[in-house]
N, C-alpha and C positions, 0 to 999 in steps of 0.2 A: 417196907424196910427190908424184907427178905430179898425183893428184887434188887434193891440198891446194893446190898451186901454181895449178892450173887454176881452182879455186874462188876463190882469192884474186884472181886476175886478173879473174874475173867480178865479184867484189864491188867492186873498184875501178871497173870499167866501169859498175856501177849508179849510183854517185854521179856519175860523169862524164856518163853519158847523161841523167840527170835534171837535170843542171845545178847540183847542190848546190855544187860548188866555185866556180862563177861567183858564187853568192850569198855564199859565204864571203868571196870577194875583195871584195865590196861591204860586208862587215862584218856580214852577217846570218847568225848561227850558232845561232839559237834562244834567245838570251839573254833572260832574264826571262820565259820562257814556262813556265807550270806544266803539266807533263805527268803525268797520272795513269795508272799502269800497274796494271791489275787482274790479278794473276797469282799466282805462287808466291813472291813476295818477291825480295829481293836482299841480298847481303852488303855491309855498310857499308864494308869495307876492300877492296872489289874494285878492282883496279888499272885497269880499263877505264873507270871513271866518276869524274869529279871534281866532280860537281854534284848529289849525292844530298841533297836538301833534307830529306826526311822519309820514314821507313819506319813503317808502321802495320800491326798484326797484328789481323785480324778473326776469327781461328780460336780454337779452345780449347787451342792449344799455346802454350807460353811461349818463343817464339822469333820473331825477325824475319828470320832468314836463309832463303835459298833452298837447299834440299837436293835439289831435283829438277832444276833447270837451265832450266826453261821460262821463268820470269820474267826470268832473267838474259839469256837469248838475245834475247827480245823487246826488253828495255831496251837491249841492245847494238846492235841494228839501228837503234833510234831515236837513241841518244845516246852510243854507245861512242866512246872516244877512242884506242883502240889502233890503231896504223897499219895492222895487218894485217886488221882488221875494223872499220873506222871507221864510226860511225853518221852519220846524215844531219844531225842537229842537235846537235853535241857539247856546246854550252853550255846546252842545255835543262835546266831544273830538274826533276829526277826525284822523283816522289812515288810510292813503291812501296806498293801496297795488297796485303798478303798475305792472300789469301782461300782458300788451300789448305793443308792440313796436310801433314806429311811422309809421312803414310799416304795422301796423294793424295785427301783427302776434303774436301768443302765443303758448305755448306748455304745455301739461299736467303736465310735471315735474315742471314747474314754479308754476302752481296752487297748486300742492301737497306740494311743499316746502313752499309756502306762507301760506297754511292752517296750516302747522306745526308751523310756526312762530306765527300765530294768537292764537294757543293753548298755546304756550310757554309764550306769553305776556298777557294772561288772558283777551282777548277781551270779552265784554259783549254782543254785537250785531254784526251780520255780514250780509251785504246785497249782494245778488248775483242777478243781473239783467241778468241772463243767463239761458239757459235751452236747452234740447234736448230730443228726444224720447228714448234714450238708457238707460233704467234703469238697464241693465245688464253690464254696464261698471263698473266692480267691484272695480278697484283701486279708481275711483272717488266716487262711492256710499259708499264704506266702509270708505273713508276719511270723507264724510259728517256725517256718523254715529259717527265717532270719534270726530268730531267737536262738535256735539250736546251732546255727552256723557260727554264732558268736560264743559258742562253747558254754551255753547255759543248759544244764540238764533239766529237762522238763518231765514232770510226772503228772499224769492225768487219769481220771476215773474213766473206766470203759463204758459205763452206763448202767442204768437200773431198768432196762427193758427186758430182762430175763423173765422166765426161762426161754423166751423166744430166740431163735437163731437168726443171724443176719442183722443183728441190732446193735452193732458196734457204733460208738459215738466218736465223732471228731472233736478234738484233735488226738484223742487217745489211740485212734486207729492209724495214725501216721507212723511210719516206720522209724522216724527219728525221735519219737516220743515214747516214753515208758508208759504203756497202757496197763492199768491195774484192774483186775477183777476181784470179786469178793468171795470169801469162804466163811463157813461157821467154825465153831471150835471142834467139830467132829471131822474136819477136813472135807466136808461136803461143799460143793459149789452152792453158794447162796442162791435161792430161787430168783432173787431180783437181779443177779449179775448178768449183764448182757453177754451173749454168745457170738462167736464169729460165724463165718469167715468175714473178712473185709469184702465190701461190695464195690470198691472203686473199679475193679478190673472187669466186672461183668458188663455185657454178656459174652465177650470174646475170649477172656482169659479165665483165671481162677484166683480166688481171694487168698490173702496172706493169713498166716497164723496170728491170731490175736485173741485174748489179751496176751501180753508178754509174760506176765506173772500174775499170781493171785496172792492176796493177803487177807488177814482176818478183817471182816467188815460187818459183823453182826454183833450187836450189844457191846459196842466199844464205848469206853468212858472218855469224856472230854470236858473241857471247861465251860461253865455257864458264862453269861454276859459279864457279871460283876464278881461273883464268887461262887464256890461250890462246883460240883460235878454233875453230869447227867449222862445218860446212855442213849446212843443212837446207832442206827444201822444204815448201810448203803455203800455203794462203791466209792462215794466221796469220802467215806470214813476210811476205806481201804487205801485210797490214794494218799492221804497224809501219813498213814502207817508206813507206806513205802517211802514217802518223801523223808520221813524221819530216819528210816534205815539208810537212805542215800546220804543224808547229812552226816551220819556217823561214819559211813564209809569214806566220804570226802575228807573227814578229819583225820583219817588214818594216814593219808599221804601228807608229807611235810609241805607246808604252805608254799615254799618257793618252787616245788616240783609239781604242784597240782595241775596247773594249766598245761603242762607238758605231758602228763600221764592221763589225767581224767578228762573225759569228754562224753557226750551223749552215747557214743558207740561203745567206748570201753566200759562205762558204767553198766550199760545194758548187757554187755558180754559177761561181766562179773555177776550180774543178777540172774540171767537165764542159765548160765553154766553152773551156778551154785544152787539153783532152785531144786527143791525136793519134789519129784514127780509124784502126783497123787494116783492111787491105784484105780479109782473109779472113773473120773471124768476123761473126756477126749481132749485133744489138743486145742480144739476151738472153744473149749470151756475153760481150761486151765492154763493154756500157753505152755511155758516151760515147767510150771508147777508152783508150789508154795515158796515164797521168798525165804531164803536161808541166810541170815546175816553172817553167821560165822564162816560158812563156806565161801560166801562172796568176799569176805574179809581176807581169807587165805589166798584167793585168786588175785586180789588187788595187791597184796603184799609183794608179790613177785611178778607183777604184770609188766610185760614188755609190749609196746605198741604192735598190733597185728590186726589182720582182717580175719573174719570167720563167717560161717553160714549158720543161720538159725531157721529151723532146727538143723543140727549137724548130723543127725541120724534119722533116716526115714525107713523104718522097719514096718512094712505093710503086713507083716505077719502078727503084729502085736495089737490085740484088741482089748479094751475099746480105745486106747490112746490114739491110734492112727485112724480112727473112724473119720470119714466114710470109706477110706481106701482099703482098710482091712476087711470091709464087708463084701467087696467085689473084686475078685482077682482080674488080672490082665489076660487077654487072649488075642490071637491074631485076627485081623480084620476089623477091630473095634476103632471107634474114634480115639484120638490120643487121650491118654490120661494125663492131666496137667497138674503139676504141683508147683506152687509159687513160694519159694524160699526167700528169705531176707539176707542181704549181704550187710554185715556190720563191719565198718572200717575204722578201727581204733587208731590207725596210723595218721589220719588227717581228715580235715573237713571235705577235701576233694580227693577222689581216688579214680583209678582207671582199671577197667578190665583189659589186660594187655592182649589177650588172645581168646578165641572161642573156648568155652569149657570143654573138657574131654571126659568121655566115659571109659572107665577101666574095668572091664568085667573080671571077676575073680576066677572064672573057669570058662570052658568052651561054651556051655549053655548060655552064658551071659551075652554071647554074640547074637543070640536070637532077639535081644532087646535093641531097638533103635531109639535113640534120644536126640531130639532136636532142641535147641535152646533159644530162648529169648531172654535178654538181660539188659541191665543198665551198663552201657559202655562207659558213661561218666557217673561216678557215685558221688552224690551231693544232696543234702548235707549229711555226711557221715554214713549214709545207708543207701542201698540200692536193692534191686530184685534180681533173682535168678529163677526163671521158669523152666521147668522140665516138661517137655511134650513127649510122652513115652508111648511107643507102639511095639507090639510083638510082630516080628517079620512073618511073612506068609509061610516060610518053611517051618515055623513053630506052631502050625495050626493044630498039631496033635500032641504038642509037648505038655507035660504036666509036672510041675515041680517048682523049685525056687530059683530065682536069679539074684545073684549078689555081686556087688562091686562098689567102686568109688567114682564120684564125679570130682574132678579137680578144677580149680579156677585160680588164675594168677592175678593178683591185685597189686597195684603200685600207687604210691602217693609221693608228692614232691618232698624233698628233704626238709626236715625240721630245721629250726634256727640253729646254726652252728654245725649242721651236717652238710656233707658234700654230695652224697649219693642218694638216689630215690629210695624210699622205703618199699620193700617188696614182701609180699606174703602169699603163700600157697594155701588156699582154702580147700578143705576136703569135706565132701558130703557123702556119708555112707548110705548105701541103698540096698534094700532087700525086698524083693517082690514075690508074690504068689502068682503063678501062671497056670491056667487050665486049658484044655482043648477048646477050640471055638465052639460055643453053644449052637444048637440048632436055631434056625430063623424064628421058629415059633416061640422061643424063649427070650428073644431080643426086642427091646423097646427103645425107641429113640425119643428123647425129650427135647422139644423145641425151646431153647433159651434165647435164640436170636431175636424173636419178635416180641420180647418183653421190654417195656419201658418202665423205669422206676423213678422215684424221687431220690436224689436229684438226677437230672436237671428239671424235669417238668412237674407241674402240679398234677400228679396222678392220684386220683382219689382212692379211698379205701374200697374194698370189694363188698363188704357188708355195711350197709347204711344204718344198721341197728347199732353199730359200734360208734359211740360218740366221743371216745377219748383218744382216737388215733385217726386223724383225718387223711393221712397220706399213705400211699403204698410204697414203703421204703425198705422192705426186708430182703429185696433181691429176687424174689420169686424163683429161686434156684432149688434144685433137688436137694442140696445140702444146706439150705437155710430154712425158709419157712415151709418147705415141702419135705423136710428130712424124715418126718414120721411116715409119710407115704413111701419114701424111698426105702426105708427099713422094711415096711410091709411088703413091698414088691420083691425085695431080696428074700425075705422069709418065704414068699410064695414061689421061689425058684426062678424069678425073672432076672435078666441082666439088663440094666438100665444105663444107657449112654446119653451124653449131652451134646447137642448141636448148637454152637454159637455163631453159625454162619447161615446164609440163605438155604432154602429147601432144595436148591439145585446142587448142594454140596454134600449129599449123601447118596449112597447106592441103595436104592429101595429093595433090591434083591436080598439084602442082608438082614432085613428087619421084619418082624411080624407086624408091629404097630408103630405108627407115628403118633405121639401123645402131645396134643395141643391144649394147654391149660392157661386160662387167664392172660391172654395175649393182647397187647395194646398197639402194636405197630401195624403198618401197612404191608403189602406183599408186592414183589416184583411180578410183572406179567409172566416172566419165565418160570417163576415159582408156581404160579397158578396152573400153567400149562403142564409143567412136569408132574405136579401132584396128581392131576387128573390121570395122566398116563401111568403113574406109579400105582394108583389104586385100580384103575380099570384093566390095565394090561399086565402089570407086574404082580398084582395080588397083594399090595401093601394094605394092611389094616389102618384105619384112621379113627382115633378116639378124640373127641373135642369136648372140652368143658368150658363153657362160655361164662359171661357175667352180665350184669345190668348195663344198659346203655340207654339214656333218655336225655335228649338235649334240654328240654324244659327243666328237668331236675338239675342238670349241670349248671344251667344259668342261675338257679336258686342257690347253688353252692358257692357262688362267687364271694370274694371278700375284698375289702378296700385296702390298698397298699398306701400307707402314709408317705412312703418315700417317693414313689413315682406319681403319687396322686392319681392313681388309676385303679380300675377294677380288674381283678384276676379271677378267671374261671378255670375249671378243669380242662386239661388238654384233650381228654377223652373220658369215657365212662370206666366202670370196672374192667371192661374189655372193649376193644375196638370192634363193635359188632358190624358196622358197615364194611370194614376190611374183611372180617371173617365171612360175611355174606358173599363178598367177591370171590373168596377162596373156595367156598362151598357151592357157588352158583352152578358149576358144571355138573353137580350131583343133584340139583333141584332142591337144595336145602338152604334155609335162611332162618335167622333169629329175629325176634321183634324187639319192641322198645318198652315192654312192660317191666315193672320192678315188682317181682312176686315174693311174697313172704307167707310162710305157713308150715304146718307139720303134716306129714303124710306117712303112710306105711307101705313098704315095698320090700320084697324078699325076706319077709318076717321081721324086719327091723323098722323102728320108728326113726324118721329122718326129719331134719329141719332144712327147709328151702329158704336161704337167707339172701335176699336181694338178688335173686336170679332172674333170668329173662325167660321168654317163651319161644316156642318154635312156631313159625308162621308159614314155612314152606317145608314140605316133605313129600317124597315121591310115593306114588301108588304102589301097593304091595309091601311097603315097609310096616314096621310095628311102632306105634306111638302110644305113649302113656301120658294121660292127662289127670290133673288133680285140681280140686277147688282151692284157689288161693286169693288173697287180697292183692290188688295192684296198688302199690304205694307211690307210683310215679305221679307226676303232676297231672297228667292226662287221665289217670285212674282215680283221682280224688273224688269226682262226682259219683262215679260208680260205687266207690267204697261207702259214701254217705248213704246211698240207696240200700246197699247191703247191710249196713248197720241198722237200718230201720226194719229189717226182717226178711229181706229177699235172700235167695239162695246164691252162694258164691258160684261164679262161672268156672267151669273146668278150663284149665290152661295146659296145653301140650308142653312138656318139659323134657321128655326123653324119647329119642327115636333111634331105631336100629334098622339097617337095610343092607342089602347086597348090591354092589355096584360093579358089574363086570366080574373080574377075578377077585376083587377085593371086597371088604366089608367095612361099614361105617357105623359108628355109634356117636350120637351127640347128646349133650346134657347141658342145661342152661345155667348151672351154678357151680363154682369152683371152691366155695368156702368149706365144703365138706372134705376137701383134700388139703386145704391150707391150714397149717397149725397156728397161724397168727390169731385168727378169730373163730376157730372151729367150735361150733355148738355140738353137732353130731358128725361123725365121720361117715363117709360112704365108701369105705374100702371094700366092703363086700360087693357093692354094686360095681366098683371099678374092676374087681377080679372077674366078675361075670361078663362085663363088657370086653375085657381082654381075652377071656375064653372064646368069645365070639369073633372079635376082630383078628385074633391070632390063628385060631384053629377051627373056626366055625362050629364051636360047641355052643348049643342053644339051651338056655335055661327055660324050662316050661312056663314059668310065670312071665318072663320077659317076652316070650314068643307065643303067648296065648292067642287063639283065634279072635278073641274079643278085642284085641288091640291091633289087629291087622287093618291097614288102610285100604278100603275098597276104592277110594278115590283120593287123589292127592290133596294135601293141604296146599293152598295157594293164596298168597297175599300179593296184590298188584304192586308193581314197582314203586308207584308213588306213595304207597303206604309203608314201605320198608324204612327202617331207620336211616337217617341221612347224616352225612358228615357235617361237622361244624364249619362254618365259613368265616368265623371271626377269630380263628386261632391259626397262627403260623406253625402248622404241624411239622414242617420240615426242620424247624429248629431242634426238635426233640427226636426225630425219626432217624433210623439207620437205613431207611429205604428211600423216602421222598427226597429227590434231588441228589441221591448218592449213587455210587457205582456198585453194581453187583460183582462181588468178589468173594472167593473162599479164603478164609483167614487161617490163622495159625492154630485153630482148634479143630481143624478138619484133617482128613487123611493127608499125609505128607505129599502124596503124588499130585494132589490138586491144589496145593497152596498157591495163591496168586492167580488162579484161573477162575472162570465163571462156573465151573462145576461139571458134573457128569453130563455128557451129551452136549455140553456147551463149552468145549475146550478152547475158547478164545482167551488169549492172555489178557489179563487186566493191566491197567496202566501202572498199578502199584505192585507189580510182580516182585517177590522176594524169594531168593533161593533158600531152600532148607539148610539149616546148620549155621546160618548167619543171623546176626541181630536183626530183628524184623519189627517194623511198625512200633517203634518205641517213641512215645510222646515225651519221654524224659520224666523228671521228678520221681523216679523210682517206681513208676507204675507199669504193670504188665497189662496195658490197655491199648485198644485200637480205636477208640472213639474220642473225638475232640468236641467238648462242649464249651470251650473257652469263650465263645462269642454269644452264648445263650444268656439271656437276661432272666433272672429269677425274681419273683416277687417276695416281699416279706409278708409273713402271716400277720394279719391285723383283723381282729374279731370285733364286730359291732355288737352292742348289747340289745339291739332291737329284737324283740322276741319273735317278730315275723320273719327275720332272716333265717335261712335254712340252718346255718351253723349256730348263730345266737350265742347265748351264754353257756349253752351246753358244752361248748368246746373247752370251757374252763375245767371240765372233768378229765382233761387229758392225762393227768397224773394219777397214779395209783392211790387209792384211798388211804393206804398205810404209809404214805410219804409226806408227812406234814411239813417237812423242811424243804420240799422241792419247789422250785419256782413255777409259776404259771404265766400264761401269755395273756396280756391285755394291751391292745393298742400297739402291738409290735415291740413292746419293751420287755426287759427282764422284770419278772415279778416274783418275789420270794414271800410266801405266806408266813404268817407268824407260827411259831412252834405251838402245837396244841397238845402235845403229849411228851412224857419223859422218854419213852422209847419210840422210835420211828425210823423212817428211811431218810438218810441225809445225803443229798448230792445236788449241786447246782448243775443244770445243763441248759442247752438251748436247742430249740428247733429252728434252724436257720434256713431261710430261703435267700439264695445268693443275692448280693448287692450289685447295683450297677457299678461298673468299673470307672468311677469318677471320684474325685476328691470330695469328701462330705464335710459340711460345716458341723461344728459341735452342736449336738442336739438332734442329729439325724437318727431316726429309729433304727435299732439294730436288727429287729426281726428275729432275735434269738429267743428260743423258747426252752424252758428247763424241764427235764424229765428224768434226770439221773438221781 
């Protein structure tokens, strides 16, 4: 009873704190606003709703009722009229789209048909408490574009995969959708709320700021299936909170003028410009901040169609909001610092950037900053991107201070009905940067982002096979996503860390102490292998490599059957592409094996967990190798483990090696999970610092370089015993190297854009001049990779206990999310509610569909975890 009263008090506080009652007093209650709720339906005689206009059923069942409770709860948060769990916009017209069966199953074709009906019936607002990581599911993504292009304002939950970074869910991560994160009543980001940045743009660009805004999403009251109220938490609760706010704001505009003033861009402008910035979280946690209904109301009252940039202010001196940029200043000689802003065009569904953006420094020091831009020349629907590639000029190598100024951008849209002249708007982005003198080489580290492959588009498996609830590697593997804790540690240790999103030929090794290669899945150009050898041996570049498991037999066991294509799908590679890494390291006499090792060990006075790492099978004489007794969980190691379980001693496996190679130094380690915050059991930051001491400055820790670990003879595994590449996978479909041209892209130093790199100054066929729009695939993406022709499987899990995935995959969702759907047979599946309080959000884990028309009943492959 206490919990119930506490939650009811909180629910009342939500409407009060957002100012809903103030707008009710002015007569704005959501009247004549058409709200589409895509969910599990609703009962026509439910006492909490007095304005259900239409219920439609898009499933293969002959009912319109909600027998699960999910759709009823979401509708109650938006428009419930019960005094104990009052909705935000009680007079909103509810259009309930039933897209789930009582058996908790749905198909993509049902969603697409329902979307078409929403367009045909001129919905004003649409709430989707769903999401998944596959932004390359083109039938779904393109339909979302069509929805917003038809002036329907879409609100969607950002995901329940927090506190991990790089876990934004689609469609909430789309720039034309209002993506909503969750906070608690203390204005803290909810632990379950997914964090940015978006990962569409990786590895060559940089992600956008998401979520757009945050709203209360913990212990929110809503309607039960038939009567009464209950409390739930999750970003799918926060999403209808904002959808209710949007309905109120729509009702502020007189009905005849709504479609002329309100659209997905103008509504987002009102929300983000009116939001209250929270003092603790960064922009990839809170977006613009907590939704503020009254401030957004004031903006809309006097709104005139215009374009703007979000965020409109980039002050890299303000921490923690502008993390990670506020953690590391700019300096001459560095890789470009990229920021990807969003263009919001409230003037029309189509807009144009009339001329290249312009940098206007506020004083003479501002001329030390050089900015090149990539951007959407055509803005559709309603939004585009503006990416700033920022470098300090060489004459600023000793400059220390702040650089300030504005970036301006002219946007035009065709005249509206009854107008003669195009609509024109000048967008302004305020910029303030910290600049320091160029650090010494020994303090500079270069992170290889280019050779990372993530899901989507490929079936890239998780790095730790002990983790059963997250089978895909989809967090971006970026310094500012799932390696953000490591990034902060390196900055605290005094290192400057830069990112390379182009081949290894595209950096000047003389500028860096260490090249850091972690958990990489792609191949290498021959030129990269040759250049890296020269960089290490002759230029003195340090090399630190953190590998991962790779075992073909285990990958085969991880396959799953795709109901749609009627075929089996297996991982594209292992946790890392060990055969490719072995090619890269071959000039140094180093190679990794195919064991999958697990166990605990002690090193440098710390207890460590080795989680699905691999072993070292080649290492040169005179180097230092550390071995520990582990179990081999690979398929080939199963027999050995049976013998060990019967009492024999575990065999020592080499996992760490350090050696000098010419002028440079190399350190290799067989596991990256200790650096990856996604599934980290124990961190190995102390080890990483010791390795960097060695690779950067030849500082040798006595324990790591003890005589007992020195190799009197080389480790050597014959070529025919080294891990081999898979021959049954079309790797070129997912690779940026295989079948592709070597070219330095827009994330490299301006002087080598469009070339093959240092010492390889042959112009590439795709040469683009700095300062001009470059390598834009359209659709508002700051990206240079095209996966449009890549076929993706749908996740389908068999219940056979002998299958590697088996029923264990059903644990994908957090244990405190009783309302989250789970995957069986490629369908949507929403489990029954098992508690009064819990996490509420529908989502999907989608693997992209084939681009052909599907008959009704085709499995969607969408999986829920929001």
